[in-house]
C-alpha positions in Angstrom: 29.4 -38.0 -1.8 32.7 -36.7 -4.1 33.3 -33.0 -2.5 32.7 -31.3 -6.2 29.1 -32.8 -6.3 28.5 -31.4 -2.9 29.4 -27.7 -3.7 27.9 -27.7 -6.8 24.8 -28.3 -4.9 25.3 -26.4 -1.8 22.6 -23.7 -1.6 23.5 -20.8 1.1 21.4 -17.5 1.3 21.4 -14.4 3.6 18.7 -13.4 6.4 18.8 -9.4 6.3 17.2 -7.9 9.8 15.6 -4.6 9.7 18.9 -3.4 11.0 20.9 -5.1 8.5 18.5 -3.6 5.5 19.3 -0.3 7.0 22.9 -1.0 6.7 22.3 -2.2 2.8 20.4 1.1 2.2 16.8 0.6 2.5 16.2 4.1 3.8 17.9 5.9 0.9 14.6 7.4 -0.8 16.7 9.4 -3.5 18.0 5.8 -5.0 14.6 3.8 -4.4 13.1 6.4 -6.6 15.7 5.6 -9.0 14.9 2.0 -8.8 11.2 2.4 -9.5 11.3 4.7 -12.3 13.4 1.9 -13.7 11.4 -0.8 -12.9 8.2 1.5 -14.5 10.2 1.1 -17.6 10.0 -2.3 -17.5 6.3 -2.7 -16.5 5.7 -0.4 -19.9 7.6 -3.0 -21.7 6.1 -6.2 -20.5 9.3 -7.6 -18.9 7.5 -8.2 -15.9 4.9 -10.9 -14.2 2.9 -10.9 -11.5 -0.4 -13.0 -10.3 -3.5 -13.4 -12.0 -4.5 -13.8 -15.2 -3.3 -10.5 -17.1 -0.1 -11.0 -15.1 -0.9 -7.8 -13.1 -2.8 -9.1 -9.7 -2.0 -7.4 -6.5 -1.5 -10.9 -5.1 -3.0 -13.6 -3.4 -5.1 -13.0 0.0 -6.4 -15.0 2.7 -9.6 -13.5 4.1 -11.9 -14.6 7.3 -15.8 -15.1 7.4 -17.8 -13.2 9.3 -19.0 -16.1 11.1 -17.6 -19.3 11.6 -18.1 -22.3 13.3 -14.5 -22.8 14.6 -13.5 -20.7 18.0 -10.2 -20.0 17.0 -10.2 -19.0 13.5 -10.0 -15.0 13.5 -13.0 -12.5 12.7 -12.7 -10.2 9.9 -11.7 -7.2 11.7 -10.1 -3.9 10.5 -7.3 -4.8 8.6 -6.7 -8.5 9.8 -5.1 -10.5 6.5 -2.6 -12.6 5.5 -1.2 -11.9 1.8 1.4 -13.2 -0.6 2.9 -10.7 -3.1 5.0 -12.3 -5.9 6.9 -10.9 -8.9 9.4 -11.6 -11.7 11.2 -8.5 -12.7 13.4 -8.4 -15.5 15.6 -6.1 -17.0 19.2 -5.7 -14.8 17.2 -7.1 -12.1 16.5 -10.7 -13.5 15.5 -11.9 -10.2 11.8 -13.3 -8.8 10.6 -12.9 -5.2 7.4 -12.8 -2.7 6.5 -10.4 0.3 4.3 -12.2 3.1 2.7 -10.5 5.4 0.0 -10.9 8.0 -2.1 -7.4 9.2 -4.0 -6.5 11.7 -4.6 -3.3 13.5 -5.1 -4.4 17.1 -1.4 -5.1 16.9 -0.7 -1.4 17.7 -2.1 -2.1 21.1 0.5 -4.3 21.7 3.2 -1.8 20.3 3.7 -3.6 17.4 3.2 -2.0 13.7 0.2 -2.9 11.9 1.6 -5.0 9.0 4.7 -7.2 9.9 6.5 -8.2 6.1 9.0 -10.7 5.3 10.5 -10.7 1.9 12.0 -13.8 0.2 14.3 -13.6 -3.4 14.6 -16.0 -5.5 17.3 -17.0 -8.5 15.1 -16.6 -11.2 16.7 -19.8 -13.1 17.0 -22.1 -10.3 14.7 -21.0 -7.6 17.2 -20.7 -5.2 16.8 -18.5 -2.1 18.9 -15.3 -2.5 17.9 -13.8 0.6 15.1 -13.8 3.3 14.5 -10.2 4.6 12.9 -7.9 7.0 10.4 -6.0 4.7 8.6 -3.6 6.8 10.9 -0.7 6.1 11.3 -2.2 2.3 7.7 -2.0 1.6 7.4 1.6 3.0 10.3 3.1 1.2 9.1 1.4 -1.9 5.6 2.4 -1.2 6.5 5.8 -0.7 8.8 6.5 -3.7 6.0 5.8 -5.9 4.7 9.2 -5.3 8.1 10.6 -5.8 8.6 9.1 -9.2 5.4 10.8 -10.2 6.3 14.1 -8.4 9.6 13.8 -11.1 7.1 13.4 -14.0 4.1 15.2 -13.1 4.5 17.4 -10.5 5.5 21.8 -11.3 9.2 21.6 -10.7 9.0 24.7 -8.7 6.5 23.1 -6.1 6.6 24.0 -3.0 4.0 23.4 -0.7 2.7 20.1 0.0 -0.5 18.9 1.9 -0.7 15.7 3.5 -3.6 13.9 5.3 -2.8 11.2 7.9 0.7 11.9 9.2 1.9 7.9 9.3 4.4 5.8 8.0 3.4 6.2 4.4 3.4 9.9 4.6 6.7 9.6 6.2 7.9 8.3 2.8 5.9 10.2 0.4 7.4 13.2 2.1 10.8 12.0 1.7 10.4 11.1 -1.9 8.9 14.7 -2.7 11.8 16.1 -1.2 14.2 13.8 -3.4 12.3 14.9 -6.7 11.1 18.1 -5.6 14.1 20.2 -3.7 12.4 23.7 -3.3 9.4 22.2 -1.3 9.4 24.3 1.9 5.8 24.2 3.0 3.8 21.4 4.7 0.2 21.4 5.5 -0.9 18.1 7.2 -3.9 16.9 9.0 -4.1 14.1 11.3 -6.6 12.0 13.5 -4.6 13.2 17.3 -1.9 15.4 18.7 0.5 12.4 19.4 0.7 11.6 15.8 1.0 14.7 14.3 3.5 15.4 17.2 5.7 12.8 16.0 5.7 13.9 12.3 6.4 17.2 12.5 9.0 16.4 15.0 10.7 14.1 12.6 10.2 16.5 9.6 11.9 19.2 11.4 14.6 17.0 11.9 14.9 15.5 9.0 14.2 18.3 6.6 15.3 21.7 8.0 14.5 23.4 4.5 10.8 23.0 5.5 10.5 26.3 7.3 6.9 26.3 7.7 4.6 23.4 9.3 1.0 24.4 9.5 -1.6 21.7 11.1 -5.1 22.1 9.6 -8.7 20.7 10.6 -10.3 19.6 7.1 -9.5 18.1 3.5 -10.0 21.1 2.2 -7.2 23.0 4.3 -5.4 19.9 3.2 -6.0 20.9 -0.5 -6.4 24.7 -1.1 -3.1 26.3 -1.8 -0.8 23.1 -2.6 1.2 22.4 -5.3 1.4 18.8 -4.1 -1.1 16.6 -2.2 -1.1 13.4 -0.8 -4.1 11.4 1.0 -2.1 8.9 3.5 -4.3 8.0 6.1 -5.7 4.5 6.8 -9.5 4.5 6.7 -12.4 1.7 6.5 -13.3 0.4 3.3 -17.0 -0.6 2.2 -18.8 3.2 2.5 -17.5 5.0 -0.6 -19.6 8.1 1.2 -17.1 7.9 4.3 -14.0 7.8 1.7 -12.2 11.5 2.0 -13.9 13.6 -0.8 -12.1 16.0 -2.6 -14.1 18.9 -4.4 -12.8 21.0 -7.5 -13.3 24.1 -6.2 -10.4 23.4 -3.6 -7.8 22.7 -6.3 -5.4 25.0 -7.1 -4.2 25.3 -11.2 -0.9 23.1 -11.6 -1.7 20.8 -8.5 -0.3 17.2 -8.7 -2.1 14.7 -6.3 -0.1 11.4 -5.3 -3.1 9.2 -3.9 -2.1 6.0 -1.9 -4.8 5.6 0.4 -8.9 6.2 -0.1 -10.2 9.1 -1.7 -13.6 10.2 -3.2 -12.8 12.6 -6.2 -16.0 14.6 -6.9 -17.7 15.2 -10.3 -16.1 17.9 -11.0 -12.6 16.4 -10.9 -13.9 13.9 -13.4 -13.8 15.7 -16.6 -11.2 15.2 -19.6 -9.2 18.4 -18.3 -8.0 16.7 -15.5 -5.5 13.9 -16.6 -5.7 10.6 -14.4 -2.8 8.4 -14.1 -2.7 5.2 -13.1 0.7 3.6 -11.6 0.1 0.5 -13.7 -3.2 0.2 -15.8 -3.4 -3.6 -15.8 -3.0 -3.8 -11.7 -6.8 -1.7 -12.0 -7.6 -3.9 -14.3 -7.0 -7.4 -12.6 -9.0 -5.9 -9.7 -12.1 -5.2 -11.6 -11.9 -8.8 -13.1 -11.7 -9.9 -9.3 -14.0 -7.6 -7.2 -17.9 -7.2 -7.3 -19.3 -3.6 -7.8 -19.0 -0.9 -7.1 -14.8 -2.2 -6.7 -14.6 1.3 -5.1 -16.2 0.3 -2.2 -13.5 -2.5 -1.7 -10.4 -1.3 -3.1 -10.7 2.5 -2.2 -8.5 4.1 -4.5 -8.6 6.6 -7.1 -7.8 4.4 -10.1 -10.3 2.2 -9.1 -13.2 5.1 -9.0 -12.5 6.1 -12.1 -12.9 2.3 -13.7 -16.1 2.1 -12.1 -17.2 5.1 -13.8 -15.9 3.8 -16.8 -18.3 0.7 -16.4 -21.3 3.5 -15.6 -20.5 5.1 -18.4 -19.6 8.6 -16.9 -15.8 8.6 -17.8 -14.0 7.1 -21.1 -11.5 4.9 -20.6 -9.3 6.5 -23.3 -8.9 9.5 -21.0 -6.6 7.1 -18.5 -2.9 7.3 -18.3 -0.3 5.3 -17.3 2.8 6.0 -15.5 5.0 3.4 -17.2 4.5 5.4 -20.7 5.0 8.2 -19.1 8.5 7.7 -17.6 9.1 5.6 -21.0 8.8 8.9 -22.9 6.0 7.3 -24.9 3.2 9.7 -23.0 4.3 12.9 -22.2 4.9 14.2 -18.4 3.6 17.5 -17.1 2.8 19.8 -19.8 2.1 23.0 -18.6 1.7 25.0 -15.3 -1.8 24.8 -15.3 -2.2 20.9 -15.5 -4.1 19.2 -12.7 -2.8 15.8 -12.7 -3.9 12.8 -10.5 -2.0 9.8 -9.7 -3.6 6.2 -8.0 -1.1 4.4 -6.4 -1.6 0.9 -5.8 1.3 -0.9 -4.6 2.5 -4.0 -6.4 4.7 -6.8 -5.7 7.3 -5.8 -8.9 8.4 -2.9 -6.2 9.1 -5.1 -3.4 11.3 -7.3 -6.0 12.9 -4.4 -7.6 14.3 -2.6 -4.0 14.9 -5.9 -2.6 16.9 -7.0 -5.3 18.9 -3.5 -5.0 19.5 -4.0 -1.4 20.0 -7.7 -2.0 23.4 -6.6 -4.1 24.3 -4.1 -1.6 24.4 -6.3 0.8 26.4 -9.1 -1.1 28.8 -6.3 -1.9 29.5 -4.6 1.3 29.5 -7.9 3.0 26.3 -7.7 5.1 23.9 -10.3 6.1 23.9 -13.3 8.0 24.6 -16.7 5.7 22.2 -19.2 6.1 22.7 -22.8 4.5 19.6 -24.5 3.0 21.9 -27.5 2.2 25.3 -29.3 1.0 22.9 -31.5 -1.0 19.4 -32.1 -0.8 18.2 -35.0 0.2 15.5 -35.3 -2.3 16.4 -35.2 -6.5 
């Protein structure tokens, strides 16, 4: 084969392990928030594609049956799933990728994370791989950055007190995003299930954010919410029974509170009125879930936005009052209008987020010479 033909068909890509991802900047939360904000502008314009009939589905998941005749088939235990989350993102990104992961809560007994994730970034023109990445940090930081984008536009600029339920990874990245966008924060209230996780979380906060001078451990959801400017529920929860989701009562909520909610919640009737602003991170994502799930969908997808659409189905809520973060980021809909507004942001998680942050990190890695170069082929055996 002529040398110039081999060079024209050669495909190389880079592999980035977790340490190399850190080198490439995966934990730079301020940059991640900026990338997610840019992404939301593209979502509003429609310059993206995800799975599903409306191009906004979360992804495709393998589920296991309760009873199987095959002894080696896994049981559907808590967080036992495999999932593929593909997406294309336009604009300055112009890339396509897929996050693939397996999850099992029993991993914790083996000293492993509940979910183990990888991400493949592809050239949109040819489909050739650009990078194969360790994705636990990628996913964690892009997830936490969404509450940060919300806080930039929807929290009071003078916010000082944050309440968090669930002192895990999502709490760390959400708090990091709040700190990047609301620099006056100096007080944290946190609720956890055990001393070990609370100790680890508060030690991390003290080391990472010395400007947080007051850390209060609280015992109830009410204490998490009362007196806070920003509230985020980040706990892991079993699904299937809405009555077991954390309930949030109107009387607990101070004027001006911003809720960023990436985990299970059950907002009670007093927080369904038209005076409470209700914002989706992407309206299409929730509409896709409503197409895919039986009713009430909130039993399966425990997020605030799914609860709102269940209430729309039941005639208890007007869809006209539901807003979209992309429209707010794009300036089409106003962000926070006054210091008294109570605003709830439902955070669902989308594969376009992985593509956005993965693309930025890939470009950082190429610029900085980070990563292990791998060869797919010099010339394909099949053409």
